[in-house]
C-alpha atoms as an extended CHARMM CRD file, in Angstrom:
* protein
*
       201  EXT
         1         1  MET       CA            -14.4750000000       -7.0940000000        6.3790000000  PROA      1               0.0000000000
         2         2  LEU       CA            -11.9460000000       -7.4900000000        3.4320000000  PROA      2               0.0000000000
         3         3  ASP       CA            -14.8170000000       -5.5410000000        0.9070000000  PROA      3               0.0000000000
         4         4  GLU       CA            -14.8670000000       -2.9090000000        2.9620000000  PROA      4               0.0000000000
         5         5  ALA       CA            -11.3170000000       -2.2880000000        3.4720000000  PROA      5               0.0000000000
         6         6  VAL       CA            -10.7240000000       -2.5210000000       -0.3860000000  PROA      6               0.0000000000
         7         7  GLU       CA            -13.3640000000        0.1910000000       -0.3230000000  PROA      7               0.0000000000
         8         8  VAL       CA            -11.9280000000        2.6470000000        1.8600000000  PROA      8               0.0000000000
         9         9  TYR       CA             -8.6860000000        1.7850000000       -0.0580000000  PROA      9               0.0000000000
        10        10  LEU       CA            -10.2640000000        2.9650000000       -3.3120000000  PROA      10              0.0000000000
        11        11  SER       CA            -11.7560000000        6.0500000000       -1.9760000000  PROA      11              0.0000000000
        12        12  ALA       CA             -8.4880000000        7.0980000000       -0.3920000000  PROA      12              0.0000000000
        13        13  TYR       CA             -6.1710000000        6.4420000000       -3.1670000000  PROA      13              0.0000000000
        14        14  GLU       CA             -8.4370000000        7.7480000000       -5.6680000000  PROA      14              0.0000000000
        15        15  ARG       CA             -6.4800000000       11.1900000000       -5.7710000000  PROA      15              0.0000000000
        16        16  GLU       CA             -3.2830000000        9.4080000000       -4.6120000000  PROA      16              0.0000000000
        17        17  ALA       CA             -0.5040000000       10.7000000000       -6.8870000000  PROA      17              0.0000000000
        18        18  PHE       CA              0.5210000000        7.5110000000       -8.5070000000  PROA      18              0.0000000000
        19        19  THR       CA             -2.8960000000        6.0100000000       -8.5520000000  PROA      19              0.0000000000
        20        20  ALA       CA             -4.3970000000        9.1030000000      -10.4280000000  PROA      20              0.0000000000
        21        21  ALA       CA             -1.4250000000        9.1480000000      -12.8720000000  PROA      21              0.0000000000
        22        22  SER       CA             -2.1090000000        5.5590000000      -13.5440000000  PROA      22              0.0000000000
        23        23  ILE       CA             -5.5220000000        4.8470000000      -13.4270000000  PROA      23              0.0000000000
        24        24  ASP       CA             -8.7580000000        6.5990000000      -13.3970000000  PROA      24              0.0000000000
        25        25  LEU       CA            -10.9440000000        5.4900000000      -11.1860000000  PROA      25              0.0000000000
        26        26  SER       CA            -13.9790000000        7.9790000000      -11.7090000000  PROA      26              0.0000000000
        27        27  ARG       CA            -14.6260000000        5.3710000000      -14.5310000000  PROA      27              0.0000000000
        28        28  GLY       CA            -17.0190000000        2.8300000000      -13.1680000000  PROA      28              0.0000000000
        29        29  ARG       CA            -15.6730000000       -0.0920000000      -15.3020000000  PROA      29              0.0000000000
        30        30  VAL       CA            -12.0900000000        0.7160000000      -14.4900000000  PROA      30              0.0000000000
        31        31  ARG       CA            -12.7830000000        0.8830000000      -10.6010000000  PROA      31              0.0000000000
        32        32  GLY       CA            -14.8390000000       -2.3760000000      -10.6910000000  PROA      32              0.0000000000
        33        33  VAL       CA            -11.6140000000       -4.3280000000      -12.2790000000  PROA      33              0.0000000000
        34        34  TYR       CA             -9.6020000000       -2.3560000000       -9.8810000000  PROA      34              0.0000000000
        35        35  SER       CA            -11.4650000000       -3.1970000000       -6.9680000000  PROA      35              0.0000000000
        36        36  ARG       CA            -11.0870000000       -6.8700000000       -7.8120000000  PROA      36              0.0000000000
        37        37  LEU       CA             -7.6950000000       -6.4500000000       -8.2460000000  PROA      37              0.0000000000
        38        38  VAL       CA             -6.8750000000       -4.9600000000       -5.0370000000  PROA      38              0.0000000000
        39        39  ARG       CA             -9.1710000000       -7.5970000000       -3.2350000000  PROA      39              0.0000000000
        40        40  THR       CA             -7.3930000000      -10.2590000000       -4.9410000000  PROA      40              0.0000000000
        41        41  ARG       CA             -3.9500000000       -9.1460000000       -4.0930000000  PROA      41              0.0000000000
        42        42  TYR       CA             -5.0140000000       -9.0610000000       -0.1530000000  PROA      42              0.0000000000
        43        43  ALA       CA             -6.9200000000      -11.8020000000        0.1660000000  PROA      43              0.0000000000
        44        44  LEU       CA             -3.7730000000      -13.6940000000       -1.3800000000  PROA      44              0.0000000000
        45        45  TRP       CA             -1.4400000000      -11.6600000000        1.3080000000  PROA      45              0.0000000000
        46        46  LEU       CA             -4.0120000000      -13.0380000000        4.0920000000  PROA      46              0.0000000000
        47        47  LEU       CA             -3.5080000000      -16.3760000000        2.9970000000  PROA      47              0.0000000000
        48        48  ALA       CA              0.5830000000      -16.0800000000        2.5430000000  PROA      48              0.0000000000
        49        49  GLY       CA              0.4840000000      -14.4350000000        6.2770000000  PROA      49              0.0000000000
        50        50  HSD       CA              1.3210000000      -10.5820000000        5.5130000000  PROA      50              0.0000000000
        51        51  PRO       CA             -0.2530000000       -8.5090000000        8.7170000000  PROA      51              0.0000000000
        52        52  LEU       CA             -3.3500000000       -6.6110000000        7.3520000000  PROA      52              0.0000000000
        53        53  PHE       CA             -5.1420000000       -4.4420000000        9.5650000000  PROA      53              0.0000000000
        54        54  SER       CA             -8.5870000000       -2.2050000000       10.2900000000  PROA      54              0.0000000000
        55        55  ALA       CA             -9.8080000000        0.2630000000       12.0960000000  PROA      55              0.0000000000
        56        56  VAL       CA            -13.7520000000       -0.2540000000       12.8730000000  PROA      56              0.0000000000
        57        57  GLU       CA            -15.9570000000        2.0370000000       14.2840000000  PROA      57              0.0000000000
        58        58  ASP       CA            -19.9440000000        1.1180000000       14.7450000000  PROA      58              0.0000000000
        59        59  GLY       CA            -18.9180000000       -1.9500000000       12.8370000000  PROA      59              0.0000000000
        60        60  ARG       CA            -17.7780000000       -0.2180000000        9.7830000000  PROA      60              0.0000000000
        61        61  VAL       CA            -14.3930000000       -0.3020000000        8.4670000000  PROA      61              0.0000000000
        62        62  VAL       CA            -12.9560000000        3.2120000000        8.4850000000  PROA      62              0.0000000000
        63        63  GLY       CA             -9.1350000000        2.5980000000        7.7650000000  PROA      63              0.0000000000
        64        64  PHE       CA             -7.1070000000        0.0770000000        6.1890000000  PROA      64              0.0000000000
        65        65  ALA       CA             -3.2000000000       -0.6710000000        6.4190000000  PROA      65              0.0000000000
        66        66  ALA       CA             -1.3270000000       -3.9850000000        4.4980000000  PROA      66              0.0000000000
        67        67  LEU       CA              2.3710000000       -4.5500000000        5.9210000000  PROA      67              0.0000000000
        68        68  ALA       CA              4.5390000000       -6.8800000000        3.7580000000  PROA      68              0.0000000000
        69        69  SER       CA              6.4720000000       -8.9750000000        6.2620000000  PROA      69              0.0000000000
        70        70  PRO       CA             10.2980000000       -9.9790000000        5.4870000000  PROA      70              0.0000000000
        71        71  HSD       CA              9.3630000000      -13.6940000000        7.0760000000  PROA      71              0.0000000000
        72        72  VAL       CA              6.8870000000      -14.4550000000        4.6740000000  PROA      72              0.0000000000
        73        73  ALA       CA              8.0890000000      -16.4540000000        1.3360000000  PROA      73              0.0000000000
        74        74  VAL       CA              6.9820000000      -15.7530000000       -2.0390000000  PROA      74              0.0000000000
        75        75  PRO       CA              4.1980000000      -18.0480000000       -2.5790000000  PROA      75              0.0000000000
        76        76  GLY       CA              3.6870000000      -20.9500000000       -4.9700000000  PROA      76              0.0000000000
        77        77  GLY       CA              0.8070000000      -23.1180000000       -5.5590000000  PROA      77              0.0000000000
        78        78  ARG       CA             -2.6020000000      -22.4090000000       -4.5050000000  PROA      78              0.0000000000
        79        79  TRP       CA             -1.4920000000      -18.4060000000       -4.3740000000  PROA      79              0.0000000000
        80        80  LEU       CA             -0.0180000000      -18.3070000000       -8.1960000000  PROA      80              0.0000000000
        81        81  ARG       CA             -2.8810000000      -20.4550000000       -9.5310000000  PROA      81              0.0000000000
        82        82  ASN       CA             -5.6400000000      -17.9120000000       -7.7690000000  PROA      82              0.0000000000
        83        83  TRP       CA             -3.6240000000      -14.7290000000       -8.9220000000  PROA      83              0.0000000000
        84        84  LEU       CA             -3.2330000000      -16.0140000000      -12.5850000000  PROA      84              0.0000000000
        85        85  SER       CA             -6.6500000000      -17.1830000000      -12.7390000000  PROA      85              0.0000000000
        86        86  PHE       CA             -7.9430000000      -13.5720000000      -11.7320000000  PROA      86              0.0000000000
        87        87  LEU       CA             -6.0810000000      -11.9050000000      -14.5040000000  PROA      87              0.0000000000
        88        88  LEU       CA             -7.0130000000      -14.1940000000      -16.8530000000  PROA      88              0.0000000000
        89        89  ARG       CA            -10.7690000000      -13.4520000000      -16.1550000000  PROA      89              0.0000000000
        90        90  SER       CA            -10.2200000000       -9.9220000000      -16.2140000000  PROA      90              0.0000000000
        91        91  PHE       CA             -7.9070000000       -9.5050000000      -19.3580000000  PROA      91              0.0000000000
        92        92  PRO       CA            -10.8410000000       -7.9530000000      -21.4500000000  PROA      92              0.0000000000
        93        93  SER       CA            -11.3680000000       -5.4530000000      -18.7800000000  PROA      93              0.0000000000
        94        94  TRP       CA             -8.0280000000       -4.6510000000      -18.4310000000  PROA      94              0.0000000000
        95        95  LEU       CA             -7.4640000000       -3.8100000000      -22.2920000000  PROA      95              0.0000000000
        96        96  ALA       CA             -9.5790000000       -0.8070000000      -20.9890000000  PROA      96              0.0000000000
        97        97  MET       CA             -6.9400000000        0.2960000000      -18.6960000000  PROA      97              0.0000000000
        98        98  LEU       CA             -3.9560000000       -0.4140000000      -20.9110000000  PROA      98              0.0000000000
        99        99  PRO       CA             -3.1110000000        3.0100000000      -22.3260000000  PROA      99              0.0000000000
       100       100  ARG       CA             -3.2130000000        4.9550000000      -19.2940000000  PROA      100             0.0000000000
       101       101  VAL       CA             -0.8290000000        2.4940000000      -17.6140000000  PROA      101             0.0000000000
       102       102  ILE       CA              1.3020000000        2.3880000000      -20.4560000000  PROA      102             0.0000000000
       103       103  ARG       CA              1.7150000000        6.2200000000      -20.2740000000  PROA      103             0.0000000000
       104       104  SER       CA              2.5850000000        6.0630000000      -16.8200000000  PROA      104             0.0000000000
       105       105  ALA       CA              5.0870000000        3.4100000000      -17.1720000000  PROA      105             0.0000000000
       106       106  GLY       CA              7.6810000000        6.1560000000      -16.7010000000  PROA      106             0.0000000000
       107       107  LEU       CA              6.6360000000        6.3220000000      -12.6940000000  PROA      107             0.0000000000
       108       108  LEU       CA              7.8450000000        2.8400000000      -12.3250000000  PROA      108             0.0000000000
       109       109  ALA       CA             12.0790000000        4.0070000000      -11.7310000000  PROA      109             0.0000000000
       110       110  THR       CA             10.3620000000        6.1580000000       -9.2180000000  PROA      110             0.0000000000
       111       111  MET       CA              9.2060000000        3.6710000000       -6.9800000000  PROA      111             0.0000000000
       112       112  ARG       CA             12.2190000000        1.2440000000       -7.1620000000  PROA      112             0.0000000000
       113       113  ARG       CA             13.2970000000        0.7440000000       -3.4520000000  PROA      113             0.0000000000
       114       114  PRO       CA             16.2850000000        2.2550000000       -2.4330000000  PROA      114             0.0000000000
       115       115  HSD       CA             19.9530000000        0.1060000000       -2.6750000000  PROA      115             0.0000000000
       116       116  SER       CA             20.1950000000        1.3190000000        0.6640000000  PROA      116             0.0000000000
       117       117  LEU       CA             17.4050000000       -0.3930000000        2.2080000000  PROA      117             0.0000000000
       118       118  PRO       CA             18.4110000000       -2.5730000000        5.3550000000  PROA      118             0.0000000000
       119       119  ALA       CA             17.9870000000       -6.0840000000        5.4890000000  PROA      119             0.0000000000
       120       120  THR       CA             14.7190000000       -7.7540000000        7.2490000000  PROA      120             0.0000000000
       121       121  HSD       CA             12.6890000000       -4.7530000000        6.9260000000  PROA      121             0.0000000000
       122       122  TYR       CA              8.8880000000       -4.8760000000        6.7720000000  PROA      122             0.0000000000
       123       123  THR       CA              7.2220000000       -2.4300000000        3.9000000000  PROA      123             0.0000000000
       124       124  LEU       CA              4.2510000000       -0.6170000000        4.7300000000  PROA      124             0.0000000000
       125       125  ASP       CA              2.1490000000       -1.5760000000        1.5380000000  PROA      125             0.0000000000
       126       126  ALA       CA             -0.9570000000        0.4670000000        1.9330000000  PROA      126             0.0000000000
       127       127  ILE       CA             -2.4690000000        2.8550000000        4.8920000000  PROA      127             0.0000000000
       128       128  ALA       CA             -5.8480000000        4.2690000000        4.0410000000  PROA      128             0.0000000000
       129       129  VAL       CA             -8.5890000000        6.1250000000        5.8180000000  PROA      129             0.0000000000
       130       130  ARG       CA            -12.0070000000        6.3620000000        4.5030000000  PROA      130             0.0000000000
       131       131  PRO       CA            -12.0810000000       10.1540000000        3.5850000000  PROA      131             0.0000000000
       132       132  SER       CA            -15.1110000000       11.3880000000        6.1240000000  PROA      132             0.0000000000
       133       133  HSD       CA            -12.7590000000       10.0210000000        8.9790000000  PROA      133             0.0000000000
       134       134  GLN       CA             -9.5230000000       11.5100000000        8.0140000000  PROA      134             0.0000000000
       135       135  GLY       CA             -7.9570000000       13.9480000000       10.4670000000  PROA      135             0.0000000000
       136       136  LYS       CA             -9.9020000000       12.2040000000       13.1980000000  PROA      136             0.0000000000
       137       137  GLY       CA             -6.9180000000       10.0330000000       14.6080000000  PROA      137             0.0000000000
       138       138  VAL       CA             -7.5520000000        6.8230000000       12.6150000000  PROA      138             0.0000000000
       139       139  GLY       CA             -4.4050000000        7.1530000000       10.6360000000  PROA      139             0.0000000000
       140       140  ARG       CA             -2.0530000000        7.5840000000       13.6320000000  PROA      140             0.0000000000
       141       141  LEU       CA             -3.9880000000        4.4150000000       15.3670000000  PROA      141             0.0000000000
       142       142  LEU       CA             -3.2500000000        2.2360000000       12.1850000000  PROA      142             0.0000000000
       143       143  LEU       CA              0.3050000000        3.7190000000       12.3110000000  PROA      143             0.0000000000
       144       144  GLU       CA              0.6620000000        2.9610000000       15.9570000000  PROA      144             0.0000000000
       145       145  GLU       CA             -0.4150000000       -0.9450000000       15.0800000000  PROA      145             0.0000000000
       146       146  VAL       CA              2.3310000000       -1.2430000000       12.1630000000  PROA      146             0.0000000000
       147       147  GLU       CA              4.5920000000       -0.1600000000       14.5750000000  PROA      147             0.0000000000
       148       148  LYS       CA              3.7840000000       -2.1290000000       17.1990000000  PROA      148             0.0000000000
       149       149  CYS       CA              3.7110000000       -5.1000000000       14.7190000000  PROA      149             0.0000000000
       150       150  CYS       CA              7.5490000000       -4.2460000000       13.8380000000  PROA      150             0.0000000000
       151       151  LEU       CA              8.7720000000       -3.8200000000       17.2670000000  PROA      151             0.0000000000
       152       152  ALA       CA              7.5060000000       -6.7350000000       18.5820000000  PROA      152             0.0000000000
       153       153  ASP       CA              9.9160000000       -8.7820000000       15.8590000000  PROA      153             0.0000000000
       154       154  ARG       CA             13.3480000000       -8.3880000000       17.1280000000  PROA      154             0.0000000000
       155       155  SER       CA             15.0660000000       -9.3250000000       13.9120000000  PROA      155             0.0000000000
       156       156  SER       CA             13.5600000000       -6.7800000000       12.1410000000  PROA      156             0.0000000000
       157       157  SER       CA             15.7220000000       -3.3560000000       11.0190000000  PROA      157             0.0000000000
       158       158  GLY       CA             12.6140000000       -1.4420000000       10.6820000000  PROA      158             0.0000000000
       159       159  VAL       CA              9.6620000000       -0.2150000000        8.2330000000  PROA      159             0.0000000000
       160       160  TYR       CA              9.7670000000        0.8420000000        4.5870000000  PROA      160             0.0000000000
       161       161  LEU       CA              7.3870000000        3.1980000000        2.6340000000  PROA      161             0.0000000000
       162       162  TYR       CA              7.1350000000        5.4290000000       -0.0820000000  PROA      162             0.0000000000
       163       163  THR       CA              4.7250000000        8.4360000000       -0.9870000000  PROA      163             0.0000000000
       164       164  GLY       CA              3.6740000000       10.6230000000       -3.5950000000  PROA      164             0.0000000000
       165       165  GLU       CA              2.2180000000       12.8400000000       -1.2870000000  PROA      165             0.0000000000
       166       166  GLU       CA              4.2220000000       15.8420000000        0.3070000000  PROA      166             0.0000000000
       167       167  LYS       CA              1.3900000000       16.3410000000        3.0980000000  PROA      167             0.0000000000
       168       168  ASN       CA              1.8360000000       12.6620000000        3.7830000000  PROA      168             0.0000000000
       169       169  ARG       CA              5.7310000000       12.7630000000        3.7820000000  PROA      169             0.0000000000
       170       170  SER       CA              5.0950000000       15.5450000000        6.9070000000  PROA      170             0.0000000000
       171       171  ILE       CA              2.8040000000       12.8570000000        8.5660000000  PROA      171             0.0000000000
       172       172  TYR       CA              5.2700000000       10.1450000000        8.4950000000  PROA      172             0.0000000000
       173       173  GLU       CA              8.0550000000       12.5040000000        9.6380000000  PROA      173             0.0000000000
       174       174  LYS       CA              6.6040000000       12.7990000000       12.8270000000  PROA      174             0.0000000000
       175       175  PHE       CA              6.0980000000        9.2910000000       13.1870000000  PROA      175             0.0000000000
       176       176  GLY       CA              9.9500000000        8.6710000000       13.3300000000  PROA      176             0.0000000000
       177       177  TYR       CA             10.3670000000        8.0670000000        9.1920000000  PROA      177             0.0000000000
       178       178  GLN       CA             13.2070000000        9.3470000000        7.8510000000  PROA      178             0.0000000000
       179       179  LEU       CA             13.4830000000       10.4510000000        4.3820000000  PROA      179             0.0000000000
       180       180  MET       CA             15.8270000000        8.2470000000        2.3830000000  PROA      180             0.0000000000
       181       181  ASP       CA             15.6690000000        9.1870000000       -0.8890000000  PROA      181             0.0000000000
       182       182  THR       CA             13.1520000000       11.4340000000       -3.3870000000  PROA      182             0.0000000000
       183       183  ARG       CA             12.6800000000       10.7320000000       -6.8410000000  PROA      183             0.0000000000
       184       184  GLN       CA             11.1970000000       12.8040000000       -9.5990000000  PROA      184             0.0000000000
       185       185  ALA       CA              9.0540000000       12.0140000000      -12.6250000000  PROA      185             0.0000000000
       186       186  GLY       CA              7.3670000000       15.0250000000      -14.2470000000  PROA      186             0.0000000000
       187       187  SER       CA              4.9270000000       17.0740000000      -11.7790000000  PROA      187             0.0000000000
       188       188  ILE       CA              5.3880000000       13.8870000000       -9.1580000000  PROA      188             0.0000000000
       189       189  THR       CA              7.9350000000       13.1420000000       -6.3200000000  PROA      189             0.0000000000
       190       190  ALA       CA              8.4690000000        9.9250000000       -5.0260000000  PROA      190             0.0000000000
       191       191  TYR       CA              9.3560000000       10.1150000000       -1.3220000000  PROA      191             0.0000000000
       192       192  HSD       CA             11.0520000000        6.7330000000        0.0160000000  PROA      192             0.0000000000
       193       193  MET       CA             11.4360000000        6.6020000000        4.0910000000  PROA      193             0.0000000000
       194       194  PHE       CA             12.3340000000        4.4680000000        6.7990000000  PROA      194             0.0000000000
       195       195  ARG       CA             11.5890000000        4.1500000000        9.9470000000  PROA      195             0.0000000000
       196       196  THR       CA             14.5280000000        2.0460000000       12.1420000000  PROA      196             0.0000000000
       197       197  ASN       CA             13.5260000000        0.0820000000       14.9140000000  PROA      197             0.0000000000
       198       198  THR       CA             15.7480000000        2.0000000000       17.4120000000  PROA      198             0.0000000000
       199       199  GLU       CA             14.5410000000       -0.1930000000       20.4640000000  PROA      199             0.0000000000
       200       200  HSD       CA             16.4700000000       -3.0260000000       19.4250000000  PROA      200             0.0000000000
       201       201  ARG       CA             19.7350000000       -1.5780000000       18.5540000000  PROA      201             0.0000000000
């Protein structure tokens, strides 16, 4: 169901602050290239062993979350070959995206992880809910599954994430995430947050 999950990801992130600043997903060609990039990335995540979650209603994916495990080493071999192959095949299309990506390079510093992050933490890389199902508890279910996964790992210090949306910051705070750092780039603010596995302390 990865293709459906990727479409949910694109529809949810199209207007997200960082994505909108760096990629124009309203352009068909750009959306197609970015869709293949996201699909390739998470297909390789599955091969590597990172946890991926989907919320399904009536056989249709309505929510998706990707969690980076601290126990999965950076893979080589097949993973690297697949990644390089994708980049080379897509290179001509990347040229159309390059100007906007270069203009948004100043955002990179705002996305850098805080130095104070504890060791052995998970990273919530993405969480997306189909627009038609937002506000119906799908995001809550996904966050609960992420929490269960991390609590089951007694060596984990917690879960880290960042968001460029103030409304998302408020939602994460309700789930026990605490603000670690904020960084500003133009009109965009990055909120770096961490949820400690307090039950293990």
